[in-house]
Every structure is written in structure tokens, then in C-alpha cells.
PDB file as gemmi writes it, atoms N, CA and C in Angstrom:
CRYST1    1.000    1.000    1.000  90.00  90.00  90.00 P 1                      
ATOM      1  N   MET A   1      11.086   5.211  -5.098  1.00  0.00           N  
ATOM      2  CA  MET A   1       9.781   5.931  -5.176  1.00  0.00           C  
ATOM      3  C   MET A   1       9.902   6.413  -6.564  1.00  0.00           C  
ATOM      4  N   THR A   2       8.662   6.415  -7.089  1.00  0.00           N  
ATOM      5  CA  THR A   2       8.385   7.158  -8.225  1.00  0.00           C  
ATOM      6  C   THR A   2       7.781   8.510  -7.661  1.00  0.00           C  
ATOM      7  N   ALA A   3       7.994   9.543  -8.337  1.00  0.00           N  
ATOM      8  CA  ALA A   3       7.673  11.014  -7.775  1.00  0.00           C  
ATOM      9  C   ALA A   3       6.594  11.461  -8.873  1.00  0.00           C  
ATOM     10  N   THR A   4       5.724  12.561  -8.314  1.00  0.00           N  
ATOM     11  CA  THR A   4       4.590  13.164  -9.094  1.00  0.00           C  
ATOM     12  C   THR A   4       5.089  14.461  -9.303  1.00  0.00           C  
ATOM     13  N   GLU A   5       5.134  15.257  -9.845  1.00  0.00           N  
ATOM     14  CA  GLU A   5       5.392  16.689  -9.886  1.00  0.00           C  
ATOM     15  C   GLU A   5       3.902  17.298  -9.808  1.00  0.00           C  
ATOM     16  N   ILE A   6       4.104  18.578  -9.008  1.00  0.00           N  
ATOM     17  CA  ILE A   6       2.367  18.679  -8.623  1.00  0.00           C  
ATOM     18  C   ILE A   6       2.862  20.293  -8.578  1.00  0.00           C  
ATOM     19  N   SER A   7       2.069  21.436  -8.964  1.00  0.00           N  
ATOM     20  CA  SER A   7       1.720  22.697  -9.087  1.00  0.00           C  
ATOM     21  C   SER A   7       1.153  23.329  -7.487  1.00  0.00           C  
ATOM     22  N   LEU A   8       1.418  24.110  -6.710  1.00  0.00           N  
ATOM     23  CA  LEU A   8       0.461  24.856  -5.789  1.00  0.00           C  
ATOM     24  C   LEU A   8       1.120  26.516  -5.693  1.00  0.00           C  
ATOM     25  N   LYS A   9       0.116  26.949  -5.024  1.00  0.00           N  
ATOM     26  CA  LYS A   9       0.091  28.394  -4.717  1.00  0.00           C  
ATOM     27  C   LYS A   9      -0.205  28.426  -2.861  1.00  0.00           C  
ATOM     28  N   VAL A  10       1.013  28.899  -2.657  1.00  0.00           N  
ATOM     29  CA  VAL A  10       0.705  29.166  -1.243  1.00  0.00           C  
ATOM     30  C   VAL A  10       1.554  30.609  -0.584  1.00  0.00           C  
ATOM     31  N   ASP A  11       0.845  30.979   0.171  1.00  0.00           N  
ATOM     32  CA  ASP A  11       1.150  32.534   1.013  1.00  0.00           C  
ATOM     33  C   ASP A  11       2.313  32.634   0.759  1.00  0.00           C  
ATOM     34  N   GLU A  12       3.172  33.942   0.722  1.00  0.00           N  
ATOM     35  CA  GLU A  12       4.429  33.945   0.083  1.00  0.00           C  
ATOM     36  C   GLU A  12       5.328  34.057   1.626  1.00  0.00           C  
ATOM     37  N   ALA A  13       4.558  34.334   2.693  1.00  0.00           N  
ATOM     38  CA  ALA A  13       5.246  34.222   4.038  1.00  0.00           C  
ATOM     39  C   ALA A  13       5.499  32.893   4.575  1.00  0.00           C  
ATOM     40  N   VAL A  14       4.359  31.845   3.838  1.00  0.00           N  
ATOM     41  CA  VAL A  14       4.424  30.439   4.264  1.00  0.00           C  
ATOM     42  C   VAL A  14       5.618  29.810   3.599  1.00  0.00           C  
ATOM     43  N   TRP A  15       5.691  30.197   2.402  1.00  0.00           N  
ATOM     44  CA  TRP A  15       6.712  29.926   1.041  1.00  0.00           C  
ATOM     45  C   TRP A  15       8.340  30.051   1.533  1.00  0.00           C  
ATOM     46  N   ASN A  16       8.366  31.143   2.065  1.00  0.00           N  
ATOM     47  CA  ASN A  16       9.919  31.651   2.871  1.00  0.00           C  
ATOM     48  C   ASN A  16      10.168  30.691   3.691  1.00  0.00           C  
ATOM     49  N   GLU A  17       9.025  30.872   4.889  1.00  0.00           N  
ATOM     50  CA  GLU A  17       9.526  29.700   6.239  1.00  0.00           C  
ATOM     51  C   GLU A  17       9.804  28.690   5.926  1.00  0.00           C  
ATOM     52  N   LEU A  18       9.108  27.815   4.626  1.00  0.00           N  
ATOM     53  CA  LEU A  18       9.095  26.614   4.011  1.00  0.00           C  
ATOM     54  C   LEU A  18      10.868  26.273   3.685  1.00  0.00           C  
ATOM     55  N   ARG A  19      11.145  27.437   3.033  1.00  0.00           N  
ATOM     56  CA  ARG A  19      12.227  27.599   2.134  1.00  0.00           C  
ATOM     57  C   ARG A  19      13.305  27.692   3.373  1.00  0.00           C  
ATOM     58  N   ASN A  20      13.348  28.474   4.312  1.00  0.00           N  
ATOM     59  CA  ASN A  20      13.879  28.517   5.348  1.00  0.00           C  
ATOM     60  C   ASN A  20      14.456  27.285   6.447  1.00  0.00           C  
ATOM     61  N   LEU A  21      13.307  26.484   6.633  1.00  0.00           N  
ATOM     62  CA  LEU A  21      13.507  25.465   7.246  1.00  0.00           C  
ATOM     63  C   LEU A  21      14.302  24.378   6.282  1.00  0.00           C  
ATOM     64  N   ALA A  22      13.949  24.452   5.147  1.00  0.00           N  
ATOM     65  CA  ALA A  22      14.832  23.317   4.389  1.00  0.00           C  
ATOM     66  C   ALA A  22      16.172  23.915   4.117  1.00  0.00           C  
ATOM     67  N   ARG A  23      16.262  25.030   4.176  1.00  0.00           N  
ATOM     68  CA  ARG A  23      17.906  25.349   4.353  1.00  0.00           C  
ATOM     69  C   ARG A  23      18.766  24.819   5.923  1.00  0.00           C  
ATOM     70  N   GLU A  24      17.662  25.118   6.272  1.00  0.00           N  
ATOM     71  CA  GLU A  24      17.802  25.035   8.162  1.00  0.00           C  
ATOM     72  C   GLU A  24      18.429  23.556   8.449  1.00  0.00           C  
ATOM     73  N   THR A  25      17.323  22.582   7.616  1.00  0.00           N  
ATOM     74  CA  THR A  25      17.729  21.259   7.678  1.00  0.00           C  
ATOM     75  C   THR A  25      18.422  20.843   6.579  1.00  0.00           C  
ATOM     76  N   GLU A  26      19.144  21.292   5.879  1.00  0.00           N  
ATOM     77  CA  GLU A  26      19.724  20.789   4.422  1.00  0.00           C  
ATOM     78  C   GLU A  26      19.261  19.629   4.165  1.00  0.00           C  
ATOM     79  N   ARG A  27      17.719  19.930   3.490  1.00  0.00           N  
ATOM     80  CA  ARG A  27      17.219  19.148   2.683  1.00  0.00           C  
ATOM     81  C   ARG A  27      16.539  20.332   1.654  1.00  0.00           C  
ATOM     82  N   SER A  28      15.914  19.663   0.552  1.00  0.00           N  
ATOM     83  CA  SER A  28      15.318  20.352  -0.480  1.00  0.00           C  
ATOM     84  C   SER A  28      13.872  20.308   0.062  1.00  0.00           C  
ATOM     85  N   VAL A  29      13.110  21.611  -0.664  1.00  0.00           N  
ATOM     86  CA  VAL A  29      11.869  21.992  -0.566  1.00  0.00           C  
ATOM     87  C   VAL A  29      11.000  21.070  -0.774  1.00  0.00           C  
ATOM     88  N   SER A  30      11.210  19.997  -1.555  1.00  0.00           N  
ATOM     89  CA  SER A  30      10.582  18.755  -2.322  1.00  0.00           C  
ATOM     90  C   SER A  30      10.337  17.746  -1.039  1.00  0.00           C  
ATOM     91  N   GLU A  31      11.810  17.268  -0.176  1.00  0.00           N  
ATOM     92  CA  GLU A  31      11.732  16.561   0.907  1.00  0.00           C  
ATOM     93  C   GLU A  31      11.088  17.115   2.357  1.00  0.00           C  
ATOM     94  N   VAL A  32      11.155  18.537   2.272  1.00  0.00           N  
ATOM     95  CA  VAL A  32      10.100  19.484   3.704  1.00  0.00           C  
ATOM     96  C   VAL A  32       8.771  18.855   3.150  1.00  0.00           C  
ATOM     97  N   LEU A  33       8.095  19.345   1.984  1.00  0.00           N  
ATOM     98  CA  LEU A  33       6.846  19.295   1.759  1.00  0.00           C  
ATOM     99  C   LEU A  33       6.463  17.402   1.911  1.00  0.00           C  
ATOM    100  N   SER A  34       7.314  16.473   1.199  1.00  0.00           N  
ATOM    101  CA  SER A  34       6.583  15.358   1.121  1.00  0.00           C  
ATOM    102  C   SER A  34       6.425  14.863   2.442  1.00  0.00           C  
ATOM    103  N   GLU A  35       7.511  15.026   3.343  1.00  0.00           N  
ATOM    104  CA  GLU A  35       7.445  15.048   4.972  1.00  0.00           C  
ATOM    105  C   GLU A  35       6.433  15.293   5.071  1.00  0.00           C  
ATOM    106  N   ALA A  36       5.549  16.512   5.403  1.00  0.00           N  
ATOM    107  CA  ALA A  36       4.975  17.561   5.749  1.00  0.00           C  
ATOM    108  C   ALA A  36       3.427  16.968   5.029  1.00  0.00           C  
ATOM    109  N   ILE A  37       3.372  16.791   3.749  1.00  0.00           N  
ATOM    110  CA  ILE A  37       2.470  15.453   3.470  1.00  0.00           C  
ATOM    111  C   ILE A  37       2.269  14.311   4.395  1.00  0.00           C  
ATOM    112  N   GLU A  38       3.115  13.403   4.056  1.00  0.00           N  
ATOM    113  CA  GLU A  38       2.752  12.455   4.615  1.00  0.00           C  
ATOM    114  C   GLU A  38       2.670  12.259   6.283  1.00  0.00           C  
ATOM    115  N   GLU A  39       3.168  13.397   7.175  1.00  0.00           N  
ATOM    116  CA  GLU A  39       2.554  13.417   8.308  1.00  0.00           C  
ATOM    117  C   GLU A  39       1.136  14.025   8.540  1.00  0.00           C  
ATOM    118  N   TYR A  40       0.439  14.594   7.516  1.00  0.00           N  
ATOM    119  CA  TYR A  40      -0.876  15.272   7.589  1.00  0.00           C  
ATOM    120  C   TYR A  40      -1.669  14.085   7.408  1.00  0.00           C  
ATOM    121  N   LEU A  41      -1.186  13.100   6.178  1.00  0.00           N  
ATOM    122  CA  LEU A  41      -2.194  12.063   5.705  1.00  0.00           C  
ATOM    123  C   LEU A  41      -2.395  10.789   7.161  1.00  0.00           C  
ATOM    124  N   ALA A  42      -1.115  10.514   7.696  1.00  0.00           N  
ATOM    125  CA  ALA A  42      -1.415   9.737   9.141  1.00  0.00           C  
ATOM    126  C   ALA A  42      -2.282  10.408  10.192  1.00  0.00           C  
ATOM    127  N   ARG A  43      -1.606  11.855  10.088  1.00  0.00           N  
ATOM    128  CA  ARG A  43      -2.752  12.051  11.160  1.00  0.00           C  
ATOM    129  C   ARG A  43      -4.550  12.276  11.152  1.00  0.00           C  
ATOM    130  N   ARG A  44      -4.537  12.581   9.416  1.00  0.00           N  
ATOM    131  CA  ARG A  44      -5.975  12.058   9.086  1.00  0.00           C  
ATOM    132  C   ARG A  44      -6.695  11.035   9.424  1.00  0.00           C  
ATOM    133  N   ARG A  45      -5.984  10.146   8.755  1.00  0.00           N  
ATOM    134  CA  ARG A  45      -6.565   8.829   8.602  1.00  0.00           C  
ATOM    135  C   ARG A  45      -6.317   7.974  10.233  1.00  0.00           C  
ATOM    136  N   ALA A  46      -5.545   8.655  11.129  1.00  0.00           N  
ATOM    137  CA  ALA A  46      -6.082   8.136  12.497  1.00  0.00           C  
ATOM    138  C   ALA A  46      -6.921   8.273  13.435  1.00  0.00           C  
ATOM    139  N   ARG A  47      -7.274   9.425  12.825  1.00  0.00           N  
ATOM    140  CA  ARG A  47      -8.604  10.114  13.553  1.00  0.00           C  
ATOM    141  C   ARG A  47      -9.731   9.151  13.665  1.00  0.00           C  
ATOM    142  N   PRO A  48     -10.469   8.484  12.454  1.00  0.00           N  
ATOM    143  CA  PRO A  48     -11.390   7.836  12.365  1.00  0.00           C  
ATOM    144  C   PRO A  48     -11.540   6.561  13.526  1.00  0.00           C  
ATOM    145  N   ASP A  49     -10.347   6.165  13.369  1.00  0.00           N  
ATOM    146  CA  ASP A  49     -10.156   4.591  14.430  1.00  0.00           C  
ATOM    147  C   ASP A  49      -9.875   5.155  15.819  1.00  0.00           C  
ATOM    148  N   VAL A  50      -9.220   6.557  15.996  1.00  0.00           N  
ATOM    149  CA  VAL A  50      -9.722   6.965  17.490  1.00  0.00           C  
ATOM    150  C   VAL A  50     -11.111   7.328  17.970  1.00  0.00           C  
ATOM    151  N   LEU A  51     -11.297   7.835  16.996  1.00  0.00           N  
ATOM    152  CA  LEU A  51     -12.898   8.575  17.792  1.00  0.00           C  
ATOM    153  C   LEU A  51     -13.552   6.598  17.605  1.00  0.00           C  
ATOM    154  N   ARG A  52     -13.511   5.991  16.840  1.00  0.00           N  
ATOM    155  CA  ARG A  52     -14.484   4.935  16.791  1.00  0.00           C  
ATOM    156  C   ARG A  52     -14.036   4.142  18.065  1.00  0.00           C  
ATOM    157  N   HIS A  53     -12.880   3.978  18.425  1.00  0.00           N  
ATOM    158  CA  HIS A  53     -12.536   3.386  19.597  1.00  0.00           C  
ATOM    159  C   HIS A  53     -13.276   4.118  21.093  1.00  0.00           C  
ATOM    160  N   LEU A  54     -13.001   5.489  20.822  1.00  0.00           N  
ATOM    161  CA  LEU A  54     -13.710   6.611  21.902  1.00  0.00           C  
ATOM    162  C   LEU A  54     -15.447   5.895  22.331  1.00  0.00           C  
ATOM    163  N   GLU A  55     -16.072   5.797  20.937  1.00  0.00           N  
ATOM    164  CA  GLU A  55     -17.115   5.792  20.871  1.00  0.00           C  
ATOM    165  C   GLU A  55     -17.639   3.936  21.273  1.00  0.00           C  
ATOM    166  N   ASP A  56     -16.798   3.073  20.837  1.00  0.00           N  
ATOM    167  CA  ASP A  56     -16.984   1.772  21.778  1.00  0.00           C  
ATOM    168  C   ASP A  56     -16.791   1.678  22.720  1.00  0.00           C  
ATOM    169  N   SER A  57     -15.871   2.249  23.530  1.00  0.00           N  
ATOM    170  CA  SER A  57     -15.617   2.641  24.853  1.00  0.00           C  
ATOM    171  C   SER A  57     -16.659   3.391  25.749  1.00  0.00           C  
ATOM    172  N   MET A  58     -17.413   4.290  25.450  1.00  0.00           N  
ATOM    173  CA  MET A  58     -18.614   4.987  25.763  1.00  0.00           C  
ATOM    174  C   MET A  58     -19.700   4.218  25.844  1.00  0.00           C  
ATOM    175  N   ARG A  59     -19.800   3.644  24.852  1.00  0.00           N  
ATOM    176  CA  ARG A  59     -20.779   2.264  24.772  1.00  0.00           C  
ATOM    177  C   ARG A  59     -20.730   1.337  25.746  1.00  0.00           C  
ATOM    178  N   GLU A  60     -19.381   0.705  25.922  1.00  0.00           N  
ATOM    179  CA  GLU A  60     -19.000  -0.024  26.924  1.00  0.00           C  
ATOM    180  C   GLU A  60     -19.327   0.235  28.209  1.00  0.00           C  
ATOM    181  N   ASN A  61     -19.149   1.292  28.608  1.00  0.00           N  
ATOM    182  CA  ASN A  61     -19.347   1.731  29.923  1.00  0.00           C  
ATOM    183  C   ASN A  61     -20.223   2.935  30.207  1.00  0.00           C  
ATOM    184  N   GLU A  62     -21.541   2.551  29.296  1.00  0.00           N  
ATOM    185  CA  GLU A  62     -22.828   3.387  29.655  1.00  0.00           C  
ATOM    186  C   GLU A  62     -22.977   3.457  31.394  1.00  0.00           C  
ATOM    187  N   GLU A  63     -23.081   2.411  31.630  1.00  0.00           N  
ATOM    188  CA  GLU A  63     -23.639   2.008  33.131  1.00  0.00           C  
ATOM    189  C   GLU A  63     -22.896   2.832  33.872  1.00  0.00           C  
ATOM    190  N   LEU A  64     -21.509   2.517  33.506  1.00  0.00           N  
ATOM    191  CA  LEU A  64     -20.777   3.112  34.659  1.00  0.00           C  
ATOM    192  C   LEU A  64     -20.899   5.162  34.496  1.00  0.00           C  
ATOM    193  N   GLY A  65     -21.109   5.665  33.215  1.00  0.00           N  
ATOM    194  CA  GLY A  65     -21.141   6.865  33.187  1.00  0.00           C  
ATOM    195  C   GLY A  65     -22.440   7.303  33.863  1.00  0.00           C  
ATOM    196  N   LYS A  66     -23.312   6.695  33.871  1.00  0.00           N  
ATOM    197  CA  LYS A  66     -24.693   7.063  34.343  1.00  0.00           C  
ATOM    198  C   LYS A  66     -24.901   7.183  36.059  1.00  0.00           C  
ATOM    199  N   LEU A  67     -23.899   6.234  36.479  1.00  0.00           N  
ATOM    200  CA  LEU A  67     -23.525   6.349  38.289  1.00  0.00           C  
ATOM    201  C   LEU A  67     -22.696   7.188  38.395  1.00  0.00           C  
ATOM    202  N   LEU A  68     -22.092   7.863  37.602  1.00  0.00           N  
ATOM    203  CA  LEU A  68     -21.329   8.928  37.817  1.00  0.00           C  
ATOM    204  C   LEU A  68     -21.483  10.589  37.508  1.00  0.00           C  
ATOM    205  N   GLU A  69     -22.737  10.470  37.482  1.00  0.00           N  
ATOM    206  CA  GLU A  69     -23.368  11.741  36.769  1.00  0.00           C  
ATOM    207  C   GLU A  69     -24.032  12.413  38.008  1.00  0.00           C  
TER     208      GLU A  69                                                      
END                                                                             
């Protein structure tokens, strides 16, 4: 995997928590951040699919919904 170097600013308390987590899990801060970014992206990408399925289900069951009102 090719890595890209980035620069960012975070709250000092968050930075300290990140460093502590990296130390506790015997990983580098870079590894912890990479994992966090991957998980964030996966969650954000999944949401539109879930909402689309929900909308489809609501449309398909519209009559049933009216009966339950």
C-alpha cells in the first residue's frame, strides 16, 4: 500500500487520547488514524444504500402502512 502524508490540527485532548490508544494497542498513531478513517468512510458510504432500501420498502408497503394508521 502506498501511503500519503497529511497534516492536520486536532484538539490537544483528542490528540492525547489518540496517542494513548495507540500506545495501549501497541500500534502507531498512523495505524490508528488509518483504521479510524477507513471505518468512517465505510459508515458514510453505507448510509445512502440503507436509506434507499428503507425508501423502497416504505413505497412497497404503503398500503399496509395506511391500514395500520
